[in-house]
C-alpha positions as CSV (number, residue, x, y, z in Angstrom):
1,M,-15.3,-2.2,6.1
2,T,-13.8,-1.6,2.6
3,N,-10.4,-1.5,1.2
4,K,-9.2,0.6,-1.7
5,A,-6.5,-0.3,-4.1
6,Y,-2.9,-0.8,-3.0
7,T,-0.4,1.7,-4.5
8,P,2.4,-0.7,-5.1
9,I,6.0,-0.8,-4.5
10,R,8.0,0.2,-7.5
11,R,11.8,0.3,-8.0
12,G,14.6,0.2,-10.3
13,V,14.2,1.8,-13.7
14,V,10.5,2.3,-13.1
15,G,11.4,4.7,-10.3
16,A,10.3,5.3,-6.8
17,A,6.5,5.8,-6.3
18,V,5.7,9.3,-4.8
19,C,4.3,8.7,-1.4
20,N,2.3,11.3,0.7
21,V,2.1,10.7,4.3
22,L,-1.6,10.2,4.4
23,G,-2.3,9.8,0.7
24,A,-1.1,7.4,-2.1
25,C,1.4,4.5,-1.8
26,A,-0.3,2.5,0.9
27,L,-2.9,0.3,2.5
28,T,-5.7,0.7,4.9
29,L,-8.4,-0.9,6.9
30,G,-10.4,2.1,7.3
31,L,-13.7,3.2,5.6
32,A,-12.2,5.8,3.4
33,G,-9.4,3.8,1.8
34,L,-5.8,4.4,1.9
35,V,-3.5,5.9,4.5
36,G,-0.2,6.6,3.1
37,L,3.3,5.1,3.7
38,Q,6.6,6.9,3.3
39,G,9.5,5.5,1.5
40,C,7.7,3.0,-0.6
41,A,10.2,2.0,-3.3
42,A,13.6,0.3,-3.0
43,P,15.8,-1.2,-5.7
44,A,15.6,-5.0,-5.6
45,D,18.7,-6.7,-4.4
46,H,20.1,-9.2,-6.8
47,A,22.4,-11.4,-4.9
48,G,25.6,-12.4,-6.7
49,Q,25.2,-9.7,-9.5
50,A,27.4,-6.7,-9.9
51,I,25.5,-3.5,-9.3
52,K,24.8,-1.6,-12.6
53,T,26.0,1.8,-12.9
54,E,25.1,4.6,-15.6
55,S,28.2,3.5,-17.7
56,D,27.0,0.0,-17.9
57,K,23.6,0.9,-19.5
58,T,23.3,0.0,-23.2
59,D,21.3,2.2,-25.6
60,A,18.4,-0.4,-25.2
61,D,18.5,0.0,-21.5
62,K,18.4,3.8,-21.9
63,R,15.4,3.8,-24.3
64,A,13.6,1.2,-22.1
65,S,14.2,3.5,-19.1
66,T,12.8,6.5,-20.8
67,R,9.7,4.7,-21.9
68,L,9.1,3.2,-18.4
69,Q,9.5,6.6,-16.7
70,L,6.7,7.9,-19.1
71,A,4.6,4.8,-18.5
72,Q,4.7,5.2,-14.8
73,G,3.7,8.8,-15.1
74,Y,0.6,7.9,-17.2
75,F,-0.2,5.0,-14.8
76,E,-0.2,7.3,-11.8
77,R,-2.6,9.7,-13.6
78,G,-5.0,6.8,-14.4
79,Q,-4.1,7.0,-18.2
80,Y,-3.9,3.1,-18.4
81,S,-3.9,2.7,-22.2
82,T,-1.3,5.2,-22.9
83,A,0.8,3.7,-20.1
84,L,0.4,0.3,-21.8
85,D,1.6,1.8,-25.1
86,E,4.8,3.1,-23.5
87,I,5.4,-0.2,-21.7
88,K,5.2,-1.9,-25.2
89,R,7.8,0.5,-26.5
90,A,9.9,-0.2,-23.5
91,Q,9.7,-4.1,-24.2
92,A,10.4,-3.4,-27.9
93,A,13.9,-2.2,-26.7
94,K,14.3,-4.7,-23.9
95,P,11.7,-7.6,-24.2
96,D,12.7,-9.3,-20.9
97,S,12.7,-6.2,-18.7
98,I,11.3,-7.2,-15.3
99,E,10.5,-3.6,-14.5
100,A,8.3,-3.3,-17.7
101,I,6.5,-6.7,-17.0
102,S,5.8,-5.9,-13.5
103,L,4.6,-2.4,-14.2
104,R,2.3,-3.9,-16.9
105,A,0.9,-6.2,-14.2
106,L,0.1,-3.2,-12.1
107,V,-1.6,-1.4,-15.1
108,Y,-3.7,-4.5,-15.8
109,A,-4.8,-4.8,-12.2
110,A,-5.7,-1.2,-12.0
111,M,-7.9,-1.7,-15.2
112,G,-9.7,-4.8,-13.6
113,E,-7.9,-7.2,-16.1
114,S,-7.2,-9.8,-13.4
115,G,-6.2,-12.6,-15.8
116,L,-3.7,-10.5,-17.7
117,A,-2.3,-9.0,-14.4
118,E,-1.8,-12.5,-13.0
119,E,0.0,-13.5,-16.2
120,S,2.3,-10.7,-16.0
121,F,3.1,-11.1,-12.3
122,R,3.9,-14.8,-12.9
123,R,6.2,-13.8,-15.9
124,A,8.1,-11.2,-13.9
125,L,8.7,-13.8,-11.1
126,S,9.8,-16.6,-13.6
127,L,12.5,-14.1,-14.7
128,N,13.6,-13.5,-11.2
129,P,11.9,-15.6,-8.4
130,K,13.7,-13.7,-5.7
131,D,12.4,-10.2,-6.5
132,G,10.8,-9.1,-3.3
133,D,9.0,-6.1,-4.8
134,V,7.3,-8.1,-7.4
135,A,6.4,-10.8,-4.9
136,S,4.9,-8.2,-2.5
137,N,2.8,-6.5,-5.1
138,Y,1.6,-9.9,-6.4
139,G,0.7,-10.8,-2.8
140,W,-1.4,-7.6,-2.6
141,F,-3.1,-8.5,-5.9
142,L,-3.9,-12.0,-4.7
143,C,-5.3,-10.6,-1.4
144,Q,-7.6,-8.3,-3.4
145,Q,-8.8,-11.4,-5.3
146,G,-9.6,-13.1,-2.1
147,Q,-6.8,-15.6,-2.6
148,Y,-5.5,-15.2,0.9
149,A,-3.3,-18.4,1.3
150,Q,-1.5,-17.7,-2.1
151,A,-1.2,-14.0,-1.1
152,Y,0.8,-15.0,2.2
153,V,3.1,-17.3,0.1
154,Q,4.1,-14.2,-1.9
155,F,4.5,-12.0,1.2
156,D,6.7,-14.6,2.8
157,L,8.7,-14.9,-0.3
158,A,9.4,-11.1,-0.3
159,L,10.2,-11.1,3.4
160,A,12.6,-13.9,3.0
161,Q,14.9,-12.1,0.6
162,P,18.2,-11.0,2.0
163,N,18.5,-7.2,2.3
164,Y,14.9,-6.8,1.1
165,R,14.2,-3.0,1.8
166,G,10.4,-3.2,1.7
167,I,10.0,-5.2,4.7
168,V,7.8,-2.8,6.7
169,R,5.4,-2.3,3.7
170,T,5.2,-6.1,3.3
171,W,4.3,-6.6,6.9
172,L,1.9,-3.9,6.6
173,A,0.3,-5.5,3.5
174,R,0.1,-8.9,5.3
175,G,-1.6,-7.4,8.3
176,V,-4.2,-5.7,6.2
177,C,-4.7,-8.7,4.1
178,Q,-5.3,-10.8,7.3
179,S,-7.8,-8.2,8.5
180,R,-9.7,-8.5,5.2
181,Q,-9.9,-12.2,5.7
182,G,-11.2,-11.6,9.3
183,D,-8.2,-12.9,11.2
184,L,-7.8,-9.9,13.5
185,K,-5.3,-11.6,15.9
186,Q,-2.8,-12.4,13.2
187,A,-3.5,-8.9,11.6
188,E,-2.5,-7.4,15.0
189,H,0.7,-9.5,15.2
190,S,1.7,-8.5,11.7
191,L,1.0,-4.8,12.2
192,S,2.6,-4.8,15.6
193,H,5.7,-6.2,14.0
194,A,5.6,-3.5,11.4
195,F,5.3,-0.8,14.2
196,E,8.4,-2.4,16.0
197,L,10.4,-2.1,12.8
198,E,9.2,1.5,12.0
199,P,7.3,3.0,15.1
200,G,7.0,6.5,13.4
201,N,5.2,5.1,10.4
202,P,1.7,6.7,10.5
203,T,0.2,4.2,8.2
204,V,1.1,1.3,10.4
205,Q,-0.3,3.2,13.5
206,V,-3.6,4.0,11.9
207,N,-4.0,0.4,10.7
208,L,-3.1,-1.1,13.9
209,A,-5.4,1.2,15.7
210,E,-8.3,0.1,13.4
211,V,-7.6,-3.7,14.0
212,L,-7.4,-3.0,17.9
213,Y,-10.7,-1.1,17.6
214,R,-12.4,-3.9,15.9
215,Q,-11.2,-6.2,18.6
216,G,-12.7,-4.0,21.5
217,Q,-9.2,-3.0,22.6
218,Y,-10.1,0.6,22.8
219,E,-7.5,2.1,25.2
220,R,-4.8,0.6,22.9
221,A,-6.4,1.7,19.8
222,R,-6.6,5.3,21.3
223,F,-2.7,5.2,21.9
224,Y,-1.9,4.6,18.2
225,A,-4.6,6.9,16.8
226,R,-3.5,9.8,19.0
227,R,0.1,9.4,17.8
228,V,-1.1,10.2,14.4
229,N,-3.6,13.0,15.3
230,E,-1.2,14.8,17.4
231,K,0.7,15.8,14.3
232,P,-1.3,18.3,12.4
233,E,0.3,17.5,9.0
234,L,-0.9,13.9,9.4
235,V,-4.5,14.6,10.3
236,N,-7.4,13.8,7.8
237,A,-11.0,12.8,7.7
238,Q,-10.1,9.1,8.2
239,S,-7.9,9.6,11.2
240,L,-10.2,11.9,12.9
241,W,-13.2,9.4,12.2
242,L,-11.2,6.6,13.8
243,A,-10.4,8.6,16.9
244,L,-14.1,9.8,17.2
245,R,-15.3,6.1,17.1
246,I,-12.8,5.0,19.7
247,E,-13.8,7.9,22.0
248,R,-17.4,7.1,21.4
249,R,-16.8,3.5,22.6
250,L,-14.9,4.8,25.6
251,G,-17.8,7.1,26.5
252,N,-16.0,10.3,26.2
253,T,-18.8,12.6,24.9
254,V,-16.7,15.8,25.1
255,S,-14.1,14.3,22.8
256,V,-16.6,12.9,20.5
257,D,-18.3,16.3,20.2
258,D,-14.9,18.0,19.5
259,L,-13.8,15.5,16.9
260,G,-17.1,15.7,15.2
261,Q,-16.9,19.5,15.1
262,Q,-13.4,19.2,13.5
263,M,-14.7,17.0,10.8
264,R,-17.7,19.1,10.0
265,Q,-15.6,22.2,9.7
266,R,-12.5,20.8,8.0
267,Y,-13.9,17.9,5.9
268,A,-17.5,18.7,5.4
269,D,-17.7,16.7,2.1
270,A,-15.8,13.7,3.3
271,K,-17.4,10.3,3.3
272,E,-16.6,9.9,7.0
273,T,-18.5,13.2,7.7
274,T,-21.5,11.9,6.0
275,L,-21.3,8.6,8.1
276,L,-21.1,10.8,11.2
277,K,-24.2,12.8,10.3
278,E,-26.1,9.6,9.6
279,G,-25.0,7.9,12.8
280,R,-23.3,5.0,11.0
281,F,-20.4,4.4,13.2
282,D,-19.4,0.9,12.6
283,E,-19.7,0.5,8.8
């Protein structure tokens, strides 16, 4: 199974990432890539520091903020070179902006420039070793590089921060990373913990269902998959495909036929529908 890119946590002056329920801003174990997560971004908690308000911002802060907002927009549209230009302009106003450096890391990662991304992540953490958002994003980056042990160090660092608001996403990222490594039991533990913290999160439910499916726990997998597919606004090709594979393993041919019909009618061009037509149920 394959994993697509992780849409990262963003916070502070860079702004909150826009998250669709089954779209961007997430992780997945499934064949088609990402299953979205709501409520992605949270401002980092800087213990012992006064909270900055608008009146505290200098002209340099305001110039950097404007440039970073532009950079984020370009980044989300895949215009990476233009995003880097805006980040450079932000850093001209505020050279040690953690937000600028961490966004630069994300842009480099998206461009496949792993060395430059790593350097930027490290630089951001050197400026604030307790920044949970940066640590979580860095952990996912390391997971994508196959550096699993180092990734877990970063996830643990993020989770150890007092009042860290990205805890569910980091447990989710940890669970997906463990699945990628092939450690399905630990993945189940991490994703179950994320579910306990936020039982209504569809991303957690789908990923947990996928892990249980891969372990042959089909009834449990069905429970979580159904929770998502029972809500029409959450259904997509990936969630139907997961449900179909679960029902197939349980021998429910009527349900398999019904789910297959839905996929052909609603998602005729989806990768999952192609896999269905070709009978490739476990790729």
